[in-house]
C-alpha positions, 0 to 999 in steps of 0.5 A, spaced: 277 043 621 281 047 626 287 042 626 288 043 618 286 050 618 292 051 623 297 046 620 296 050 613 297 056 617 303 055 620 307 052 614 304 059 610 306 063 616 313 060 617 314 061 609 313 068 610 316 069 617 322 066 614 323 072 609 320 078 612 319 077 619 314 083 621 310 081 615 302 082 615 299 077 613 292 079 611 286 075 612 279 074 609 273 070 609 266 068 606 260 065 609 261 058 609 260 054 615 267 055 619 271 060 614 270 065 620 273 060 625 278 059 620 280 066 619 280 067 626 285 061 627 289 063 621 290 070 625 292 066 631 297 062 628 300 067 623 302 072 630 304 066 634 309 065 628 311 073 630 307 076 624 302 082 624 295 080 622 289 083 620 283 080 618 277 083 614 271 086 619 265 082 616 264 075 611 267 079 604 267 078 597 274 075 595 276 081 590 275 085 597 281 081 600 286 081 593 286 089 593 286 089 601 293 085 600 296 090 594 292 096 598 296 095 605 302 093 601 301 085 606 307 081 605 301 075 603 295 074 604 289 068 605 282 068 603 278 062 607 273 060 602 271 054 597 268 059 591 262 056 588 264 048 591 259 044 594 257 046 602 262 041 605 268 043 602 272 050 605 278 052 603 284 057 602 286 061 597 293 065 599 296 071 595 303 074 596 304 083 597 309 086 591 315 084 597 315 076 596 311 076 589 315 081 585 311 085 580 308 080 577 306 076 581 303 082 587 297 081 590 297 075 585 295 068 588 301 064 589 305 059 584 311 054 583 315 053 587 313 057 592 306 053 592 312 046 593 315 050 598 309 053 603 306 045 602 313 042 604 312 046 611 305 045 611 307 037 611 313 038 617 308 042 622 306 038 629 300 041 630 299 041 637 307 044 638 304 050 633 305 057 637 299 061 637 298 069 639 293 070 645 288 075 643 285 080 638 288 087 639 293 092 637 299 090 641 296 084 644 294 079 638 292 081 630 286 086 628 281 086 625 279 091 620 274 096 620 270 097 614 274 102 611 278 097 607 271 096 603 269 103 602 277 104 598 275 098 594 269 101 593 271 107 591 277 104 587 272 098 583 268 105 581 273 109 578 273 102 572 267 105 569 266 113 566 262 116 570 260 121 565 257 115 561 251 113 560 247 110 567 240 108 564 240 100 565 235 095 569 239 089 571 236 083 576 242 080 580 244 073 584 249 072 588 247 065 589 247 066 597 254 067 597 257 074 600 256 079 593 251 083 594 251 088 599 259 091 596 256 090 588 251 094 590 255 100 593 260 099 588 254 100 583 251 106 586 257 109 587 259 109 581 251 111 578 248 107 577 241 104 580 241 099 584 241 092 581 234 088 584 236 081 588 232 075 588 231 075 595 231 068 596 239 068 595 240 074 596 243 073 604 249 069 605 248 061 607 253 057 606 247 051 605 246 053 598 239 051 600 235 053 593 241 051 587 243 044 586 250 047 586 252 054 587 255 056 581 252 059 575 255 056 569 250 050 571 244 048 569 239 051 573 242 055 577 240 062 575 232 060 574 230 065 580 234 070 577 232 070 569 224 069 573 225 075 576 228 079 570 223 077 566 218 080 573 222 087 572 223 087 565 230 087 566 235 089 560 240 085 563 241 079 568 248 079 573 250 073 578 256 072 582 259 066 585 258 065 592 266 068 593 264 074 588 270 073 584 265 070 578 261 074 573 255 071 569 251 074 565 244 074 561 241 077 556 233 076 559 228 078 553 233 075 548 231 072 541 235 069 536 236 072 530 231 069 525 226 067 531 220 072 529 219 078 533 213 077 537 213 074 545 218 075 550 224 071 548 226 065 553 233 069 554 240 067 553 246 066 558 252 069 556 258 064 555 265 067 558 269 067 553 263 071 549 263 076 555 270 076 555 271 078 548 265 083 549 269 087 556 276 086 551 273 089 545 269 095 550 276 096 553 279 097 547 275 101 544 275 105 550 283 106 548 286 102 554 292 100 550 297 094 553 297 086 553 290 083 553 291 075 555 287 069 556 287 062 557 289 056 552 282 053 553 278 060 551 276 062 545 282 064 540 277 070 538 281 075 543 288 074 539 283 076 532 281 082 536 287 084 539 291 083 531 285 088 528 287 093 534 294 093 535 294 090 542 299 086 545 296 079 545 298 074 551 296 065 552 297 062 559 295 055 562 288 056 565 287 059 571 288 067 573 295 066 578 297 064 571 293 070 566 295 076 571 302 074 570 302 075 563 306 082 562 308 088 568 302 092 561 297 088 563 290 091 562 285 086 561 285 078 562 279 073 562 278 066 562 272 062 559 270 059 566 267 066 568 272 070 571 275 077 569 280 082 571 278 089 568 283 093 573 289 089 575 292 095 578 287 095 583 285 087 583 291 082 580 286 076 580 279 075 577 274 080 581 266 079 579 264 086 582 268 090 577 268 086 571 259 086 573 261 095 573 264 094 566 258 090 563 253 095 566 257 100 563 257 096 555 249 095 556 248 102 558 251 105 553 248 101 548 242 102 550 242 109 550 243 107 542 238 102 542 242 096 542 244 090 546 249 086 548 247 080 543 247 086 537 254 087 539 256 080 538 253 080 532 257 085 530 264 083 532 262 077 528 260 080 522 267 083 522 272 077 525 267 070 523 263 067 528 267 063 534 263 057 537 265 055 543 263 049 547 265 044 553 264 036 553 266 034 561 266 028 565 264 027 572 268 021 575 268 018 582 275 014 580 280 019 578 284 013 575 278 013 569 280 020 568 288 019 567 286 013 564 283 017 558 288 022 558 293 016 556 287 013 550 287 019 547 296 020 547 296 013 545 291 015 539 292 021 537 286 022 530 288 024 525 282 028 523 276 032 526 271 034 523 273 031 515 279 036 517 287 033 518 289 035 525 295 039 523 297 040 530 298 037 536 301 039 542 303 035 548 304 040 554 307 034 559 311 035 564 309 042 565 301 041 564 297 035 563 294 037 557 293 036 550 291 040 544 289 038 537 288 043 531 285 043 524 284 048 519 277 051 522 277 048 530 281 046 536 281 041 542 283 042 549 283 036 553 285 036 560 283 034 567 280 040 572 284 043 577 278 043 582 274 038 581 274 031 579 271 032 571 276 031 565 274 036 560 275 039 553 274 045 551 271 046 543 272 051 538 270 052 531 270 058 527 266 059 521 265 065 516 259 069 515 258 069 508 254 076 505 253 077 513 248 071 513 249 069 521 243 065 522 246 060 516 253 062 520 250 059 527 246 053 524 253 051 521 257 052 527 251 048 532 251 041 527 259 042 527 260 043 534 256 037 536 260 033 531 266 035 534 263 033 541 262 026 538 268 025 536 273 028 541 268 023 546 270 017 542 278 019 542 278 019 549 274 013 550 267 016 553 260 016 552 257 018 558 258 026 558 255 033 561 255 039 558 
């Protein structure tokens, strides 16, 4: 509600004003219930604190706000969104500009100790005493930016792909009732691609997300409608953004696995975040993009293997893009398994589902010109480096003590073996993070509470060598092994009701 927003905005504004009294706060918002109203209230509070404020012109993707913080040299940025959370939720994403965030944090989301400092100020706010700016307009209150900021983002996004590369590609797309469609289409057309075909029932923003149980492309069933559209249109690939368009999901609508025969239309395959991350990293490396490639402790360890093969810098961080983008000043790519990709850190210092979609399209179009697919390229990488298979064990709870109890059980009795292999490494990251990592010669398990949902998560990985180019057999062995690893991990945590 407005009282909570006013309190949060006042704490942030006081923190910024104490360090940059004339600083600019740029504010974006999505199409959720209350987002526009909350954005304007944030602007009133910021100007009431003596700061300058500028509001984006309409509901727009989070990457546009992150871009605007850097492009406008703002002191800070606020995005009013709850991303892919349920309809009743809303929230803030807070960014700092170069003047307050430093080289690594310029345009990135806040990290400790800044978050704790702002939280302390929020708690000290008396809502009824917060001064408010008078009204919109230069010299009186805040400004509303025009579509020039969107055009600048689209221009920068288009430069992610090679203007002279292949562009023949048919794409089925869904924004999942979010704000991604129009900006994504503009970026695709500016880059030379045909505009993707969109799911009509999910094309325009609707904060109630009426056609999906959860507006998250990771959730089972969320991409059913766009997969059906892809089959209808005969699309080469499927792309989905989450509602604030900072995440990107990719699917192959006609995919049929090796060894399954060749007749008929395949059932399709939704690529895992790790698979897309590896494809994009490999693509950038082959394009000659040099620097540090980063991922998180819960993502596939295959990125390290790729970096070693290409002589690139590698970094591994805690989960979350606020950490990934701080992996180094020479960062050129970062990804996390939860469908987040930063393919142009100098443009957007955060995950960006639109530029990621462009880079996926560039890769897919180039492969199509050679009569190959994304699945073919993945197979080539697995043949070269081994088959890396990841999965997730996820437990949604009503009582958060169930999560702490499970973590306590794991720490009290660490498994000595997994998959009949000795556990060679145990890493407990307390107090820095509530994370336990177990490794064997061919497997890894990372257990942590979710940072955004009432869930306990265990991230599983097995590495299977590919003998004599036989990927079919390697996949069969890996599939059986990952199921066994899920079962053993659930037993170690003392839980049995799990969802994929």
